N, CA, C and O of each residue as an XYZ file, in Angstrom:
460
protein
N     108.559    116.886     96.817
C     107.042    116.443     97.260
C     106.828    117.626     98.488
O     107.747    118.007     99.213
N     105.558    118.070     98.555
C     105.096    118.650     99.971
C     104.455    117.765    100.737
O     103.889    116.883    100.090
N     104.332    117.689    102.124
C     103.767    116.915    102.837
C     103.099    117.431    103.758
O     103.252    118.620    104.036
N     102.338    116.748    104.331
C     101.426    117.476    105.792
C     101.375    116.526    106.452
O     101.207    115.402    105.977
N     101.510    116.772    107.697
C     101.663    115.772    108.886
C     100.232    115.557    109.819
O      99.538    116.494    110.214
N     100.013    114.394    110.025
C      99.080    114.117    111.170
C      99.139    113.417    111.774
O      99.290    112.228    111.495
N      98.997    114.116    113.300
C      98.745    113.122    114.740
C      97.864    113.426    115.323
O      97.175    114.428    115.132
N      97.716    112.506    116.240
C      96.774    112.353    117.304
C      97.235    112.082    119.087
O      98.035    111.214    119.433
N      96.796    112.672    119.681
C      97.305    112.401    121.086
C      97.268    113.409    121.851
O      97.096    114.539    121.394
N      97.465    113.101    123.495
C      97.454    114.133    124.286
C      98.303    115.343    124.558
O      98.017    116.179    125.416
N      99.574    115.404    123.631
C     100.416    115.888    123.836
C     100.938    117.349    123.308
O     101.853    118.107    123.631
N      99.985    117.357    122.422
C      99.730    118.961    121.296
C     101.009    118.553    120.452
O     101.783    117.600    120.539
N     100.912    119.887    119.415
C     101.614    119.532    118.346
C     103.067    118.902    118.648
O     103.580    118.072    117.897
N     103.617    119.334    119.708
C     105.149    118.698    119.999
C     105.514    117.826    120.847
O     106.307    117.994    121.773
N     104.606    116.293    120.385
C     104.494    115.285    120.867
C     105.679    114.422    120.054
O     106.041    114.685    118.907
N     106.184    113.390    120.847
C     107.059    112.700    119.901
C     106.910    112.166    118.863
O     107.851    111.772    118.174
N     105.573    112.043    118.525
C     105.319    111.618    117.370
C     105.488    112.240    116.031
O     105.870    111.778    114.956
N     105.009    113.676    116.484
C     105.198    114.932    115.314
C     106.527    114.985    115.380
O     106.807    115.310    114.226
N     107.747    114.863    116.076
C     108.886    115.132    115.976
C     109.347    113.790    114.937
O     110.196    113.939    114.058
N     108.801    112.763    115.135
C     109.454    111.595    114.319
C     108.810    111.594    113.057
O     109.265    110.864    112.177
N     107.815    112.306    112.836
C     107.290    112.486    111.483
C     107.927    113.500    110.569
O     108.109    113.480    109.352
N     108.220    114.413    111.513
C     109.314    115.628    110.710
C     110.437    114.979    110.432
O     110.878    115.036    109.284
N     111.041    114.315    111.332
C     112.128    113.659    110.969
C     111.950    112.888    109.486
O     112.667    113.141    108.518
N     111.035    112.055    109.485
C     110.770    111.039    108.300
C     110.638    111.921    107.102
O     111.007    111.389    106.055
N     110.208    113.116    107.016
C     109.789    113.713    106.081
C     111.043    114.407    105.401
O     111.272    114.439    104.192
N     111.898    115.021    106.534
C     113.277    115.457    106.280
C     114.139    114.396    105.406
O     114.636    114.648    104.308
N     114.229    113.063    106.152
C     114.924    112.049    105.212
C     114.654    111.617    104.047
O     115.410    110.942    103.349
N     113.410    112.030    103.734
C     112.867    111.698    102.478
C     112.863    113.060    101.564
O     112.519    113.073    100.382
N     113.207    113.955    102.147
C     113.615    115.473    101.282
C     112.372    115.794    101.013
O     112.356    116.263     99.875
N     111.184    115.781    101.535
C     109.771    116.256    101.529
C     109.355    117.552    102.376
O     109.500    117.473    103.596
N     108.910    118.596    101.895
C     109.007    119.970    102.284
C     107.721    119.765    103.337
O     106.758    119.255    102.765
N     107.566    119.971    104.345
C     106.314    120.183    105.484
C     105.922    121.278    105.454
O     106.428    122.264    105.989
N     104.725    121.193    104.654
C     103.746    122.614    104.441
C     103.069    122.458    105.238
O     102.862    123.632    105.542
N     102.257    121.664    106.164
C     101.038    121.865    106.746
C     101.342    120.732    107.941
O     101.736    119.630    107.559
N     101.176    120.961    109.329
C     100.687    120.267    110.281
C      99.463    120.209    110.991
O      98.832    121.220    111.301
N      99.054    118.866    111.298
C      97.645    118.542    111.978
C      97.702    117.976    112.990
O      98.198    116.849    112.990
N      97.214    118.556    114.211
C      96.900    117.499    115.552
C      95.829    117.502    116.028
O      95.427    118.537    116.559
N      95.165    116.551    115.996
C      93.810    116.296    117.066
C      94.453    115.796    118.488
O      95.579    115.310    118.593
N      93.563    115.997    119.520
C      93.617    115.588    120.817
C      92.800    114.294    120.679
O      91.972    114.207    119.772
N      93.008    113.237    121.583
C      92.545    111.742    121.619
C      90.902    112.057    121.946
O      90.547    112.821    122.843
N      90.213    111.516    121.284
C      88.979    111.397    121.180
C      88.189    111.103    119.927
O      88.902    110.761    118.983
N      86.900    111.150    119.688
C      86.060    110.719    118.610
C      86.000    112.257    117.810
O      85.593    112.231    116.649
N      86.258    113.131    118.196
C      86.149    114.683    117.240
C      87.630    114.513    116.789
O      88.585    114.284    117.530
N      87.644    114.681    115.339
C      88.991    115.026    114.988
C      88.801    116.149    113.730
O      88.959    115.742    112.579
N      88.471    117.524    113.966
C      88.278    118.586    113.093
C      89.524    118.918    112.562
O      89.504    119.517    111.487
N      90.811    118.616    113.167
C      91.912    118.816    112.161
C      92.172    117.805    111.127
O      92.649    118.003    110.010
N      91.849    116.859    111.573
C      92.016    115.680    110.400
C      90.773    116.140    109.309
O      90.978    116.226    108.099
N      89.868    116.330    109.748
C      88.740    116.685    108.795
C      89.603    117.839    107.956
O      89.678    117.599    106.751
N      90.212    118.955    108.371
C      90.935    119.932    107.977
C      91.933    119.707    107.092
O      92.094    120.429    106.109
N      92.650    118.734    107.355
C      93.916    117.732    106.397
C      93.317    117.469    105.148
O      93.828    117.818    104.084
N      91.741    116.576    105.295
C      91.226    116.173    104.378
C      90.779    117.584    103.226
O      90.964    117.487    102.012
N      90.333    118.519    103.718
C      89.618    119.223    102.965
C      90.804    119.983    102.569
O      90.510    120.548    101.515
N      91.962    120.259    102.897
C      93.389    120.683    102.118
C      94.083    119.947    101.218
O      94.810    120.558    100.435
N      94.002    118.523    101.148
C      94.443    117.562    100.757
C      93.649    117.713     99.243
O      94.254    117.787     98.174
N      92.130    117.742     99.397
C      91.484    118.003     98.101
C      91.811    118.936     97.186
O      91.736    118.749     95.971
N      92.171    119.931     97.705
C      92.260    121.748     97.121
C      93.858    121.416     96.568
O      94.369    122.279     95.853
N      94.869    119.843     96.976
C      95.975    119.927     96.667
C      96.841    120.931     97.296
O      97.693    121.558     96.666
N      96.578    121.091     98.716
C      97.832    122.021     99.439
C      99.248    121.440     99.602
O     100.265    122.133     99.620
N      99.209    119.798     99.746
C     100.475    119.211     99.639
C     100.220    118.026     98.766
O      99.169    117.682     98.225
N     101.202    117.569     98.747
C     101.142    116.166     98.127
C     101.035    114.804     98.717
O     100.521    113.874     98.095
N     101.479    114.696     99.820
C     101.247    113.462    100.580
C     100.909    113.650    102.073
O     101.437    114.536    102.745
N      99.937    112.714    102.599
C      99.702    112.814    104.010
C     100.634    112.000    104.969
O     100.574    110.773    104.890
N     101.349    112.480    105.719
C     101.946    111.527    106.331
C     101.293    111.280    108.059
O     100.862    112.162    108.802
N     101.381    110.109    108.283
C     100.833    109.767    109.674
C     101.538    108.574    110.140
O     102.250    107.880    109.415
N     101.257    108.312    111.681
C     102.345    107.271    112.420
C     102.131    105.807    112.007
O     102.896    104.873    111.767
N     100.461    106.003    112.017
C     100.113    104.206    111.818
C      98.477    104.520    111.357
O      97.961    105.637    111.353
N      97.951    103.501    111.054
C      96.424    103.457    110.724
C      96.153    104.092    111.886
O      95.684    105.230    111.849
N      96.440    103.368    113.244
C      95.368    103.750    114.589
C      95.517    105.021    114.564
O      94.884    105.549    115.479
N      96.284    106.012    113.676
C      96.168    107.647    113.935
C      94.644    107.887    113.201
O      93.672    108.467    113.684
N      94.740    107.417    112.236
C      93.380    107.972    111.154
C      92.384    107.027    111.059
O      91.299    107.036    110.478
N      92.859    106.343    111.626
C      91.535    104.804    111.468
C      90.319    104.653    111.917
O      89.626    103.741    111.467
N      89.869    105.460    112.820
C      88.611    105.506    113.527
C      88.826    104.078    114.490
O      89.766    103.833    115.247
N      87.924    103.447    114.264
C      87.808    102.174    115.090
C      87.803    100.672    114.073
O      87.107    100.126    113.218
N      88.773    100.518    114.647
C      89.368     99.064    113.910
C      89.908     98.855    112.585
O      90.445     99.854    112.106
N      89.904     97.968    111.977
C      90.130     97.647    110.517
C      89.439     97.578    109.625
O      89.802     97.304    108.481
N      87.912     97.897    110.112
C      87.317     98.361    108.797
C      87.408    100.158    108.981
O      87.703    100.877    108.026
N      87.134    100.640    110.215
C      87.436    101.923    110.094
C      88.636    102.503    109.302
O      88.449    103.367    108.446
N      90.028    101.962    109.628
C      90.874    102.289    109.069
C      91.188    102.093    107.375
O      91.977    102.697    106.648
N      90.204    100.964    107.076
C      90.057    100.588    105.597
C      88.855    101.911    104.830
O      88.846    102.385    103.694
N      88.295    102.076    105.572
C      87.093    103.354    105.008
C      88.169    104.571    105.088
O      88.589    104.900    103.979
N      88.604    105.176    106.000
C      89.361    106.059    105.962
C      90.235    106.213    104.835
O      90.150    107.203    104.108
N      91.254    105.095    104.603
C      92.042    104.860    103.829
C      91.460    105.020    102.349
O      92.176    105.493    101.467
N      90.464    104.714    102.156
C      89.457    104.673    101.086
C      88.969    105.972    100.429
O      88.770    106.238     99.244
N      88.837    106.691    101.531
C      88.260    108.291    101.509
C      89.419    108.801    100.889
O      89.207    109.449     99.864
N      90.702    108.662    101.284
C      91.704    109.331    100.595
C      91.787    109.261     99.436
O      91.742    110.267     98.729
N      91.980    107.597     98.786
C      92.101    107.608     97.781
C      90.992    108.234     96.686
O      91.275    108.706     95.585
N      90.049    108.148     97.104
C      88.771    108.724     96.420
C      88.742    110.460     96.298
O      88.193    111.207     95.488
N      89.431    110.663     97.261
C      89.797    112.427     97.230
C      91.117    112.305     96.315
O      91.478    113.365     95.805
N      91.736    111.385     96.091
C      93.032    111.868     95.312
C      94.386    112.114     96.072
O      95.458    112.260     95.485
N      94.163    112.161     98.033
C      95.018    112.302     98.988
C      96.169    110.901     98.560
O      95.962    109.698     98.716
N      97.011    111.377     98.164
C      98.462    110.237     98.919
C      98.723    110.348     99.894
O      98.833    111.452    100.428
N      98.962    108.971    100.624
C      99.199    109.105    102.095
C     100.527    107.910    102.370
O     100.905    107.216    101.427
N     101.027    107.805    103.472
C     102.261    107.216    103.757
C     102.229    106.910    105.342
O     102.278    107.830    106.158
N     102.150    105.651    105.693
C     102.040    105.294    107.220
C     103.617    104.911    107.592
O     104.160    103.909    107.128
N     104.098    105.590    108.247
C     105.468    105.534    108.806
C     106.178    104.004    109.280
O     107.077    103.280    108.853
N     104.936    103.985    110.736
C     105.258    102.332    111.167
C     104.856    101.395    109.954
O     105.679    100.503    109.751
N     103.713    101.413    109.070
C     103.480    100.774    108.438
C     103.696    100.721    107.216
O     102.724    100.830    106.468
N     105.127    100.525    106.609
C     105.620    100.697    105.507
C     105.007    100.582    104.380
O     105.047    101.451    103.510
N     104.194     99.183    104.255
C     103.671     98.953    103.187
C     102.085     99.728    102.750
O     101.415     99.634    101.721
N     101.842    100.575    104.139
C     100.784    101.551    103.867
C     101.067    102.792    103.217
O     101.020    103.777    103.954
N     101.389    103.011    101.846
C     102.048    103.816    101.180
C     101.421    104.009     99.882
O     101.642    103.172     99.008
N     100.541    105.173     99.603
C     100.189    105.269     98.285
C     100.661    105.990     97.372
O     100.071    106.449     96.394
N     102.231    106.157     97.814
C     102.976    107.038     96.352
C     103.285    105.530     95.689
O     103.745    105.482     94.548
N     103.014    104.273     96.457
C     103.787    103.182     95.186
C     102.078    102.675     94.760
O     101.112    102.462     95.493
N     102.222    102.608     93.361
C     100.891    102.387     92.540
C     100.210    100.910     93.228
O      99.003    100.988     93.457
N     100.818     99.716     93.537
C     100.476     98.679     93.967
C      99.044     98.978     95.284
O      97.873     98.614     95.183
N      99.680     99.718     96.394
C      98.701    100.212     97.194
C      97.576    100.566     97.051
O      96.577    100.175     97.656
N      97.698    101.583     95.971
C      96.384    102.255     95.215
C      95.381    101.163     94.851
O      94.260    101.067     95.350
N      96.030    100.146     93.698
C      95.361     99.080     93.334
C      94.334     98.526     94.384
O      93.108     98.447     94.304
N      95.373     98.090     95.606
C      94.835     97.193     96.484
C      93.609     97.791     97.273
O      92.740     97.018     97.678
N      93.524     99.001     97.477
C      92.802     99.667     98.276
C      91.519    100.108     97.305
O      90.535    100.590     97.866
N      91.518     99.971     96.056
C      90.567    100.379     95.078
C      89.831     98.806     95.158
O      88.605     98.914     95.182
N      90.291     97.448     95.202
C      90.043     96.312     95.211
C      89.295     96.200     96.514
O      88.255     95.543     96.461
N      89.622     96.702     97.628
C      88.926     96.658     98.714
C      87.632     97.401     99.080
O      86.782     97.005     99.878
N      87.617     98.580     98.347
C      86.591     99.327     98.452
C      85.417     98.602     97.846
O      84.306     99.131     97.831
């Protein structure tokens, strides 16, 4: 399976989170084909680029550290973002929240119900 990694933070693409996500992908035997990193703030151009590439099937699964990384503002923002991923057919895995894993059918069904 091919993976794309997304991180957010001040330290750039070589931050500890990126290294941890790379290690996770190695441990699951997923080939990392793309990495996206946004600095802190409301603007997330790299996340939008990751979504576009996911829609075009340039990778199989988007890997991120936690919902806080992708979610926007609060729980509602996280649910909206996950719903957007599901609607666009982008599978995802949160490394810190192991129950957020759309490679498992039960999570996709839950997200559909929440939408």
